[in-house]
SEFIZA-361536 format. One record per residue: x, y, z of N, C-alpha, C, CB in turn. Coordinates in steps of 0.02 Angstrom, whole numbers, padded with zeros to 5 digits, always signed. Last residue first. Glycine has a CB too. Example, Ala and Ser with C-alpha at 12.3 -4.5 7.8 and 13.67 -1.06 7.14 Angstrom:
+00642-00112+00354+00684-00053+00357+00645+00002+00394+00704-00030+00286+00660-00284+00390+00615-00225+00390+00660-00165+00390+00565-00224+00452
# end
This chain:
+00099-00262-00828+00039-00230-00801-00018-00237-00850+00053-00156-00785+00199-00326-00895+00193-00338-00824+00132-00307-00793+00253-00313-00789+00185-00289-01031+00188-00359-01011+00174-00371-00938+00255-00387-01029+00177-00152-01050+00140-00196-01096+00137-00268-01073+00170-00193-01165+00259-00099-00950+00188-00083-00951+00148-00131-00995+00178-00012-00976+00386-00154-00983+00356-00165-00917+00281-00152-00918+00388-00120-00867+00408-00107-01112+00402-00179-01101+00367-00193-01034+00471-00213-01102+00412+00030-01083+00361+00005-01130+00352-00070-01122+00382+00022-01202+00521+00039-00994+00455+00057-00971+00400+00029-01017+00448+00134-00967+00629-00003-01074+00612-00040-01013+00541-00024-00990+00661-00023-00957+00621+00093-01180+00622+00021-01193+00598-00017-01131+00692-00002-01214+00629+00215-01115+00569+00200-01154+00564+00125-01166+00571+00237-01222+00758+00202-01065+00702+00207-01018+00637+00191-01054+00700+00276-00986+00830+00203-01184+00832+00143-01142+00774+00143-01092+00899+00138-01105+00802+00332-01227+00782+00275-01268+00781+00211-01228+00830+00268-01328+00860+00411-01130+00787+00413-01138+00762+00355-01180+00766+00479-01170+00997+00385-01146+00962+00363-01085+00886+00362-01095+00979+00410-01027+01074+00430-01247+01032+00373-01262+00990+00351-01202+01074+00316-01287+01152+00533-01197+01104+00548-01251+01055+00492-01264+01142+00563-01314+01161+00535-01018+01185+00511-01083+01131+00522-01136+01205+00435-01079+01134+00688-00926+01122+00618-00940+01152+00599-01008+01046+00602-00940+01229+00799-00828+01200+00785-00894+01193+00709-00905+01243+00816-00949+01182+00843-00668+01230+00805-00709+01197+00785-00774+01256+00741-00670+01076+00917-00619+01144+00938-00604+01197+00904-00647+01159+00925-00531+00961+00862-00662+00961+00935-00654+01031+00961-00640+00914+00956-00598+00981+00726-00655+00986+00758-00721+00986+00834-00717+00929+00735-00765+00949+00686-00526+01020+00693-00544+01029+00732-00609+01053+00624-00551+00811+00675-00537+00840+00725-00492+00913+00739-00511+00836+00700-00419+00806+00568-00628+00776+00632-00645+00806+00688-00602+00700+00631-00637+00867+00466-00556+00898+00488-00619+00871+00556-00640+00885+00436-00674+00776+00451-00450+00845+00473-00436+00880+00499-00500+00886+00416-00406+00659+00404-00524+00661+00471-00493+00732+00494-00478+00619+00471-00430+00635+00281-00578+00686+00322-00611+00690+00393-00582+00670+00327-00684+00550+00180-00535+00522+00243-00558+00572+00285-00597+00498+00283-00499+00625+00025-00595+00588+00066-00548+00562+00130-00578+00630+00081-00489+00774+00035-00697+00719-00001-00666+00684+00045-00617+00745-00065-00630+00885+00097-00748+00822+00105-00784+00765+00064-00755+00833+00086-00856+00995+00065-00676+00976+00136-00678+00906+00145-00707+01026+00175-00719+01027-00064-00701+00985-00051-00642+00962+00022-00640+01024-00067-00578+01094-00128-00806+01045-00076-00821+01001-00058-00762+01002-00098-00879+01200-00222-00835+01205-00172-00782+01157-00113-00791+01275-00146-00779+01186-00324-00920+01208-00261-00950+01211-00205-00898+01161-00242-01007+01143-00429-00841+01204-00438-00881+01229-00374-00913+01191-00489-00934+01026-00374-00776+01082-00403-00739+01146-00403-00781+01065-00474-00718+00940-00327-00878+00961-00282-00824+01023-00308-00789+00904-00273-00773+00924-00445-00954+00953-00385-00983+00979-00338-00929+00901-00348-01027+00863-00533-00861+00927-00549-00892+00962-00488-00920+00917-00601-00946+00744-00463-00831+00792-00480-00778+00861-00495-00807+00766-00540-00738+00680-00457-00958+00701-00396-00923+00754-00410-00870+00641-00362-00891+00657-00595-00983+00696-00554-01030+00723-00491-00994+00654-00533-01090+00576-00630-00875+00640-00664-00886+00686-00622-00930+00629-00734-00918+00466-00548-00897+00505-00539-00837+00574-00572-00843+00469-00567-00777+00414-00604-01014+00440-00536-01015+00484-00522-00955+00382-00487-01017+00372-00725-00961+00427-00725-01009+00457-00655-01015+00403-00749-01079+00271-00671-00878+00322-00716-00851+00383-00716-00897+00294-00788-00844+00185-00598-00958+00227-00562-00911+00281-00605-00879+00184-00533-00856+00141-00716-01034+00172-00658-01065+00213-00618-01016+00119-00614-01097+00073-00809-00960+00142-00824-00978+00178-00764-01008+00144-00882-01027-00058-00763-00947-00013-00759-00889+00060-00773-00905-00036-00807-00837-00112-00789-01085-00095-00722-01060-00048-00721-01000-00156-00687-01042-00066-00899-01204-00090-00900-01134-00067-00836-01099-00063-00963-01096-00004-00874-01327-00077-00876-01323-00104-00872-01252-00102-00939-01356+00118-00780-01390+00103-00819-01330+00028-00817-01318+00142-00792-01268+00120-00705-01507+00167-00762-01501+00153-00807-01441+00238-00735-01496+00025-00605-01496+00024-00648-01555+00067-00711-01546+00048-00610-01616+00060-00543-01378-00008-00570-01385-00011-00620-01442-00059-00514-01395+00187-00496-01406+00180-00551-01358+00111-00583-01361+00194-00527-01288+00152-00396-01501+00199-00449-01517+00190-00509-01471+00271-00423-01512+00068-00309-01429+00042-00345-01487+00086-00405-01504+00037-00299-01547+00156-00261-01332+00095-00295-01312+00067-00337-01368+00043-00245-01291+00253-00201-01410+00271-00258-01368+00209-00297-01347+00309-00234-01307+00172-00100-01474+00210-00150-01513+00226-00211-01471+00275-00119-01539+00123-00022-01370+00076-00060-01412+00112-00115-01451+00039-00013-01460+00247+00030-01328+00205-00008-01282+00155-00052-01320+00168+00039-01234+00286+00099-01441+00327+00043-01418+00286-00001-01371+00390+00069-01382+00191+00199-01448+00191+00148-01501+00234+00087-01480+00218+00177-01566+00226+00272-01332+00158+00245-01341+00158+00188-01392+00110+00299-01363+00359+00308-01360+00342+00269-01301+00275+00235-01309+00342+00313-01238+00341+00385-01474+00382+00325-01477+00367+00279-01419+00457+00343-01478+00267+00490-01421+00237+00447-01472+00275+00382-01478+00235+00484-01540+00362+00546-01337+00300+00519-01308+00266+00471-01358+00252+00576-01289+00454+00589-01433+00474+00539-01383+00413+00506-01352+00518+00572-01328+00376+00683-01499+00399+00624-01536+00421+00569-01487+00457+00642-01583+00361+00778-01396+00303+00744-01425+00321+00681-01462+00266+00791-01471+00493+00818-01380+00458+00786-01324+00397+00748-01349+00436+00840-01272+00513+00876-01506+00552+00817-01486+00519+00780-01428+00624+00837-01468+00426+00984-01495+00415+00934-01548+00452+00869-01530+00439+00961-01617+00486+01054-01393+00419+01027-01382+00403+00973-01433+00366+01083-01386+00603+01095-01458+00608+01050-01400+00540+01017-01387+00631+01088-01338+00555+01183-01556+00584+01119-01576+00590+01069-01519+00653+01130-01606+00496+01282-01458+00459+01250-01513+00491+01184-01535+00456+01298-01573+00591+01332-01371+00536+01291-01344+00501+01252-01399+00486+01335-01306+00670+01419-01437+00696+01351-01428+00642+01304-01402+00754+01352-01379+00600+01536-01425+00599+01503-01491+00625+01431-01485+00641+01542-01541+00633+01570-01295+00564+01555-01311+00558+01518-01378+00522+01619-01312+00768+01599-01310+00748+01541-01270+00676+01521-01283+00756+01556-01196+00758+01714-01392+00796+01655-01414+00774+01593-01375+00870+01667-01404+00684+01806-01315+00657+01780-01378+00692+01716-01400+00662+01832-01433+00689+01766-01139+00705+01807-01197+00681+01773-01260+00781+01822-01201+00705+01741-00983+00648+01746-01028+00666+01794-01084+00584+01769-00991+00845+01637-00941+00813+01702-00947+00754+01699-00995+00863+01755-00971+00836+01480-00851+00854+01521-00910+00816+01588-00911+00839+01483-00974+00889+01448-00690+00829+01457-00731+00847+01503-00789+00770+01487-00688+00979+01333-00601+00985+01388-00648+00923+01391-00692+01048+01381-00692+00934+01234-00513+00983+01283-00491+00987+01344-00536+01051+01251-00486+00793+01161-00467+00822+01188-00528+00869+01245-00508+00767+01213-00579+00745+01020-00384+00780+01084-00376+00814+01105-00441+00832+01079-00319+00597+00942-00356+00652+00947-00404+00681+01017-00399+00627+00932-00477+00531+00834-00236+00541+00903-00256+00603+00906-00301+00550+00950-00194+00408+00710-00215+00476+00726-00236+00480+00799-00259+00500+00679-00292+00294+00733-00077+00310+00718-00147+00383+00736-00161+00262+00756-00195+00249+00661+00079+00286+00712+00041+00302+00687-00030+00351+00730+00078+00106+00649+00176+00151+00613+00131+00185+00666+00087+00112+00559+00087+00036+00648+00340+00062+00684+00282+00108+00639+00241+00099+00748+00304-00096+00688+00271-00083+00623+00302-00021+00622+00349-00073+00572+00248-00111+00813+00209-00134+00806+00278-00112+00740+00310-00209+00811+00280-00069+00795+00078-00029+00838+00122-00048+00828+00196-00039+00911+00103-00174+00718+00029-00107+00688+00034-00063+00729+00082-00074+00684-00036-00272+00818+00035-00280+00756+00073-00213+00722+00083-00330+00708+00038-00231+00912-00055-00226+00929+00016-00236+00868+00060-00277+00982+00034-00260+00840-00175-00192+00863-00159-00184+00876-00085-00176+00927-00199-00398+00822-00169-00354+00764-00169-00283+00783-00148-00353+00730-00237-00441+00956-00176-00461+00913-00120-00414+00854-00113-00535+00889-00130-00386+00991-00299-00360+01022-00238-00381+00983-00176-00384+01094-00232-00462+00912-00385-00389+00906-00385-00359+00935-00321-00359+00942-00447-00591+00957-00367-00573+00891-00340-00498+00882-00338-00605+00836-00382-00579+01083-00433-00600+01078-00363-00577+01012-00333-00677+01085-00357-00545+01052-00564-00497+01089-00523-00514+01083-00449-00497+01163-00544-00661+00985-00601-00596+00951-00608-00543+00986-00566-00575+00950-00682-00760+01079-00589-00756+01026-00539-00690+00988-00542-00814+00977-00547-00735+01154-00707-00730+01185-00640-00720+01131-00586-00793+01226-00625-00758+01057-00807-00695+01094-00803-00684+01122-00733-00693+01151-00855-00889+01018-00786-00835+00969-00778-00768+01003-00770-00834+00921-00838-00955+01138-00817-00960+01109-00750-00903+01060-00737-01027+01075-00740-00933+01155-00953-00901+01200-00906-00901+01172-00836-00935+01269-00908-00908+00996-01040-00947+01054-01018-00909+01094-00965-01015+01032-00992-00834+00930-01181-00826+00939-01109-00865+01002-01089-00751+00945-01089-00846+00806-01306-00867+00872-01283-00863+00876-01207-00938+00889-01307-00699+00707-01336-00770+00716-01325-00785+00787-01301-00797+00664-01274-00563+00707-01340-00598+00685-01401-00674+00691-01394-00580+00612-01416-00509+00737-01218-00518+00792-01266-00560+00773-01327-00451+00816-01289-00482+00667-01104-00547+00656-01136-00562+00709-01189-00603+00655-01083-00357+00714-01067-00365+00643-01081-00430+00630-01120-00365+00603-01016-00378+00848-01034-00342+00831-01096-00354+00759-01117-00267+00844-01088-00439+00839-00912-00477+00868-00967-00444+00852-01034-00483+00944-00959-00335+00783-00837-00399+00748-00842-00440+00773-00901-00439+00755-00777-00238+00886-00848-00226+00820-00876-00291+00782-00887-00179+00780-00830-00295+00988-00773-00288+00997-00846-00278+00930-00880-00229+01045-00861-00288+00930-00646-00352+00952-00673-00349+00958-00749-00373+01019-00642-00149+00908-00634-00197+00853-00630-00263+00870-00661-00207+00832-00558-00096+01037-00638-00080+00990-00692-00128+00932-00693-00008+00964-00684-00151+01084-00517-00166+01117-00580-00154+01070-00639-00123+01182-00588-00097+00992-00419-00169+00999-00432-00187+01032-00498-00200+01037-00376+00022+00893-00393+00015+00947-00443-00059+00956-00461+00057+00932-00506+00065+00779-00330+00064+00841-00292+00058+00902-00337+00126+00847-00251+00059+00657-00390+00116+00699-00407+00119+00763-00367+00114+00716-00481-00055+00601-00335+00005+00560-00337+00067+00601-00354-00004+00504-00389-00154+00701-00345-00131+00677-00280-00066+00639-00283-00184+00634-00248-00174+00721-00483-00155+00777-00439-00125+00753-00374-00214+00821-00425-00215+00594-00527-00153+00625-00553-00128+00679-00505-00164+00655-00623-00335+00576-00452-00281+00527-00451-00214+00558-00471-00297+00470-00496-00414+00687-00485-00393+00677-00416-00335+00628-00411-00452+00651-00374-00431+00666-00626-00401+00727-00599-00374+00716-00528-00452+00784-00599-00498+00544-00631-00433+00552-00664-00395+00611-00635-00442+00561-00741-00615+00576-00559-00572+00522-00538-00502+00528-00567-00602+00455-00557-00671+00678-00637-00651+00692-00568-00603+00638-00542-00713+00697-00523-00700+00607-00753-00651+00662-00756-00625+00677-00686-00683+00725-00787-00799+00525-00700-00737+00495-00725-00682+00547-00730-00748+00461-00793-00898+00621-00671-00869+00581-00618-00802+00551-00640-00917+00525-00596-00933+00663-00799-00902+00711-00753-00867+00673-00696-00955+00759-00723-00991+00547-00844-00933+00573-00879-00895+00622-00834-00953+00607-00945-01101+00538-00762-01047+00489-00754-00984+00512-00789-01069+00420-00781-01181+00635-00816-01151+00649-00750-01095+00599-00736-01204+00645-00695-01222+00569-00931-01182+00630-00936-01148+00647-00871-01227+00688-00957-01295+00459-00877-01235+00448-00918-01191+00510-00922-01255+00427-00988-01341+00499-00704-01355+00478-00773-01290+00475-00812-01405+00527-00807-01324+00432-00537-01308+00481-00589-01323+00454-00659-01236+00502-00585-01349+00388-00401-01394+00373-00457-01385+00423-00515-01467+00373-00434-01261+00400-00301-01302+00459-00314-01348+00450-00374-01257+00518-00325-01206+00270-00307-01230+00297-00244-01278+00356-00254-01171+00319-00200-01164+00257-00439-01217+00213-00413-01248+00243-00350-01189+00142-00399-01067+00353-00445-01119+00353-00497-01179+00312-00474-01092+00326-00563-00976+00323-00351-01026+00373-00332-01080+00380-00386-00992+00440-00320-00890+00241-00416-00937+00209-00369-00991+00258-00348-00899+00182-00307-00803+00320-00485-00862+00295-00521-00911+00259-00476-00840+00248-00576-00699+00345-00394-00747+00398-00411-00810+00370-00442-00715+00448-00459-00628+00224-00395-00658+00249-00333-00713+00299-00349-00605+00282-00288-00586+00218-00528-00627+00164-00500-00663+00187-00437-00583+00103-00484-00509+00336-00540-00567+00325-00583-00614+00272-00554-00546+00304-00651-00408+00316-00444-00453+00372-00438-00516+00362-00479-00419+00436-00460-00346+00202-00498-00375+00200-00431-00426+00256-00423-00320+00206-00378-00307+00254-00623-00354+00198-00620-00385+00191-00551-00319+00133-00639-00220+00355-00581-00279+00372-00621-00330+00316-00619-00258+00386-00694-00121+00282-00514-00161+00332-00477-00225+00349-00515-00120+00395-00465-00070+00204-00621-00097+00173-00560-00144+00221-00524-00041+00151-00514-00024+00302-00710-00075+00253-00731-00109+00221-00671-00044+00200-00774+00075+00371-00633+00014+00404-00657-00041+00356-00675+00030+00448-00716+00187+00298-00602+00137+00310-00549+00071+00335-00576+00164+00359-00500+00261+00165-00705+00252+00232-00678+00199+00236-00623+00233+00278-00733+00381+00034-00702+00312+00056-00712+00303+00123-00677+00261+00003-00683+00490-00089-00725+00485-00017-00734+00413+00001-00749+00533+00008-00790+00541-00212-00602+00509-00191-00664+00506-00115-00667+00439-00220-00669+00594-00259-00481+00638-00226-00530+00607-00208-00596+00695-00268-00543+00512-00310-00385+00557-00357-00419+00594-00325-00477+00517-00416-00444+00440-00198-00342+00477-00238-00294+00529-00282-00328+00430-00281-00253+00372-00156-00457+00429-00117-00431+00471-00156-00382+00403-00053-00397+00277-00260-00471+00322-00243-00525+00383-00206-00500+00286-00200-00578+00208-00250-00350+00245-00311-00366+00297-00297-00420+00197-00368-00389+00151-00123-00368+00198-00135-00313+00240-00198-00325+00160-00141-00246+00067-00145-00478+00121-00096-00482+00173-00108-00428+00094-00025-00477-00022-00241-00428+00018-00256-00487+00078-00209-00492-00024-00251-00550-00084-00172-00323-00044-00231-00309+00003-00247-00367-00089-00291-00295-00149-00071-00400-00103-00055-00345-00056-00113-00332-00142-00036-00281-00232-00142-00484-00177-00103-00514-00127-00083-00461-00204-00041-00550-00315-00203-00385-00279-00242-00435-00220-00204-00463-00326-00263-00491-00374-00099-00311-00325-00144-00278-00285-00185-00328-00360-00190-00230-00449-00037-00425-00402-00002-00381-00352-00049-00348-00441+00036-00328-00535-00131-00483-00481-00103-00523-00428-00071-00479-00508-00052-00574-00637-00159-00398-00578-00202-00393-00520-00176-00436-00595-00273-00415-00744-00083-00432-00698-00055-00382-00634-00096-00377-00733-00053-00314-00785-00075-00606-00778-00115-00544-00727-00085-00496-00758-00187-00561-00875+00060-00669-00809+00028-00668-00802-00011-00602-00752+00080-00676-01043+00038-00719-00996+00065-00670-00931+00025-00670-01027+00067-00600-01076+00033-00895-01084+00008-00827-01029+00035-00783-01085-00069-00826-01077+00134-01002-01118+00074-01002-01130+00048-00931-01085+00019-01044-01035+00276-01096-01050+00249-01030-01097+00189-01033-01082+00304-00987-00926+00305-01205-00990+00270-01210-01006+00238-01143-00988+00216-01266-00821+00387-01154-00848+00397-01222-00917+00366-01229-00801+00368-01274-00801+00335-01027-00816+00406-01036-00849+00418-01104-00751+00448-01030-00774+00203-01050-00834+00219-01011-00851+00293-01015-00823+00199-00938-00656+00217-01122-00714+00187-01154-00778+00205-01117-00706+00111-01157-00572+00272-01026-00588+00311-01086-00650+00283-01121-00528+00310-01134-00567+00167-00933-00591+00233-00913-00613+00274-00973-00537+00271-00873-00508+00070-01013-00576+00059-00988-00607+00125-00965-00575+00008-00929-00381+00119-01031-00426+00117-01089-00499+00105-01068-00404+00062-01137-00320+00099-00909-00339+00167-00928-00388+00167-00987-00277+00206-00946-00373-00069-00902-00341-00013-00868-00367+00055-00889-00268-00016-00879-00409-00191-00951-00398-00137-01000-00367-00076-00968-00462-00119-01034-00441-00271-00843-00375-00279-00873-00358-00224-00923-00370-00347-00906-00562-00278-00782-00523-00217-00772-00455-00219-00805-00515-00203-00698-00619-00399-00807-00661-00340-00818-00620-00276-00814-00717-00338-00767-00525-00493-00769-00535-00482-00841-00575-00418-00854-00570-00541-00872-00475-00534-00642-00481-00463-00660-00491-00448-00733-00421-00427-00638-00458-00668-00615-00501-00629-00570-00512-00556-00592-00471-00628-00501-00380-00729-00711-00433-00768-00679-00482-00726-00636-00403-00820-00636-00295-00629-00762-00327-00677-00807-00387-00712-00776-00276-00729-00830-00246-00558-00652-00290-00524-00700-00328-00574-00744-00250-00477-00744-00173-00662-00590-00222-00622-00553-00272-00589-00601-00187-00568-00511-00084-00705-00687-00135-00751-00662-00192-00713-00627-00105-00801-00613-00004-00588-00699-00040-00616-00756-00097-00662-00735+00007-00654-00801+00049-00575-00571+00006-00522-00598-00036-00549-00656+00049-00462-00622+00124-00694-00567+00072-00681-00517+00022-00629-00543+00103-00658-00451+00213-00674-00672+00165-00729-00676+00107-00719-00627+00200-00796-00661+00287-00566-00622+00248-00558-00683+00195-00612-00690+00293-00558-00744+00348-00628-00514+00303-00572-00503+00258-00561-00563+00341-00509-00487+00426-00718-00585+00375-00744-00539+00323-00690-00525+00407-00769-00473+00512-00629-00653+00467-00674-00691+00410-00701-00648+00506-00731-00721+00576-00567-00539+00532-00529-00583+00487-00573-00626+00574-00484-00629+00667-00628-00462+00598-00649-00450+00549-00609-00494+00580-00640-00377+00785-00568-00486+00775-00634-00516+00704-00661-00504+00825-00682-00488+00781-00453-00409+00771-00446-00481+00755-00514-00513+00832-00415-00514+00823-00480-00284+00751-00485-00296+00734-00480-00370+00713-00430-00258+00953-00446-00278+00939-00515-00297+00864-00526-00309+00964-00564-00242+00959-00321-00224+00953-00325-00296+00941-00397-00321+01014-00297-00329+00918-00251-00097+00919-00323-00110+00908-00335-00184+00864-00359-00067+00909-00117-00093+00954-00148-00044+00959-00224-00053+00932-00132+00026+00813-00094-00190+00879-00065-00198+00931-00095-00151+00876+00010-00187+00700-00158-00134+00731-00184-00194+00802-00158-00202+00690-00165-00255+00674-00074-00025+00686-00146-00013+00721-00176-00074+00621-00183+00001+00647+00045-00089+00706+00040-00046+00725-00033-00034+00693+00076+00021+00529+00007-00156+00587+00031-00193+00651+00026-00153+00576+00103-00215+00441-00023-00055+00463-00078-00099+00524-00057-00139+00406-00100-00146+00430+00108+00002+00454+00052+00041+00480-00004-00004+00398+00025+00086+00378+00186-00101+00443+00203-00073+00472+00144-00035+00437+00264-00027+00256+00122-00115+00303+00123-00171+00373+00139-00147+00281+00174-00223+00193+00149+00005+00208+00079-00013+00261+00076-00068+00145+00042-00035+00178+00288-00007+00216+00259+00049+00238+00188+00033+00173+00259+00114+00099+00294-00123+00165+00326-00122+00209+00298-00066+00158+00401-00114-00018+00225-00081+00021+00202-00138+00092+00230-00136-00013+00222-00204-00065+00308+00019-00045+00239+00036+00000+00211-00019-00107+00195+00046-00092+00420-00061-00045+00425-00005-00020+00356+00014-00079+00459+00055-00189+00370-00147-00124+00390-00175-00072+00395-00120-00130+00457-00212-00293+00350-00056-00266+00293-00093-00197+00309-00121-00314+00273-00150-00313+00482-00018-00291+00434+00032-00261+00372-00001-00350+00413+00078-00359+00536-00138-00297+00561-00109-00269+00513-00057-00309+00628-00077-00478+00464-00151-00426+00456-00201-00359+00480-00175-00444+00494-00265-00545+00510-00036-00533+00439-00046-00477+00427-00096-00597+00405-00069-00545+00652-00053-00518+00621+00008-00500+00548-00004-00569+00626+00064-00602+00668-00181-00536+00695-00166-00504+00662-00106-00539+00769-00156-00728+00611-00161-00682+00581-00209-00610+00603-00195-00702+00600-00282-00778+00701-00063-00773+00629-00049-00723+00596-00096-00842+00596-00057-00770+00824-00130-00736+00815-00066-00726+00741-00051-00775+00849-00010-00851+00801-00241-00780+00817-00251-00740+00805-00187-00772+00890-00274-00973+00783-00175-00945+00728-00215-00870+00740-00225-00981+00723-00284-00990+00911-00123-00984+00854-00077-00953+00794-00113-01053+00835-00049-01004+00980-00240-00948+00997-00196-00936+00939-00148-00961+01064-00158-01122+00923-00286-01060+00911-00323-00998+00930-00282-01062+00950-00389-01215+00967-00188-01205+00896-00201-01138+00883-00235-01262+00868-00245-01207+01105-00203-01186+01075-00140-01172+01000-00149-01239+01085-00085-01265+01115-00330-01195+01137-00319-01167+01106-00256-01192+01214-00315-01394+01071-00304-01352+01034-00352-01279+01051-00342-01374+01049-00424-01439+01171-00214-01434+01100-00193-01389+01058-00238-01503+01069-00191-01428+01289-00301-01387+01280-00241-01383+01208-00218-01414+01323-00186-01514+01317-00404-01456+01273-00419-01413+01258-00358-01414+01305-00472-01606+01402-00343-01629+01341-00374-01572+01291-00384-01663+01355-00440-01528+01510-00307-01560+01471-00255-01581+01403-00281-01621+01508-00227-01493+01554-00435-01440+01534-00387-01469+01489-00333-01406+01597-00356-01614+01586-00491-01575+01531-00520-01522+01506-00473-01543+01553-00586-01649+01696-00412-01689+01634-00408-01650+01575-00435-01754+01643-00447
# end
């Protein structure tokens, strides 16, 4: 009897997952194609780097005058999950998409995960209004948006589902959200595959043996990865706070930041650290990177995220 009673609710949530997965996956597919196009255009026309300040100013003006409700980005998703108040504006999706593409076109350094997660979250939360969901159900919807965005943009449904649950670890997560997070991740993943859009594949020529010594090495390496992530996070907050205190007019912050980045990249030959950095990642599996490369990437990415997006 319980199965029959809960069947309509289960069908509703499967339908929601299918819709979110399709729309979020489609948005990620378009994003990946556009990102590849602007990346190639920039690589063949490095003079575009000098327009980075203009690109930053455009993004700053866009958010300042038309996107104040969504300027918090990922933090808005977390705030709405922790304390649901109002549906996330759909404009978050095109705003972050356009901002990321402009940043990459002119040589800024910005990732894919934040863009995809915000697009997925904004798209998913619209179903809160359509299906008249309550506050607890909205939390599930936001998890589905994060999961579908991450899974579709990287082609990693398992990682996307787990990532969405990890992001909201500070709150109680029910079993339904956990299950649906995996369901929507696969819907989104297969949507990208159907368009079809191909993700980057990383070839590992030599896989270490599974032995006690190698397993023990995982512990200190994991600590170092965590410290690097913490450095990146704090660097982003540092640059954002510094420019907020020194420049009162928000649109000027990415403009000045763009000038600084353009000059540093040009005069120090740092083109390796602009854009996504995927070629460097692929190359690292065969050629050892410099010991300081990760620090420079953190520097460029933290400035790019705190000022240009």
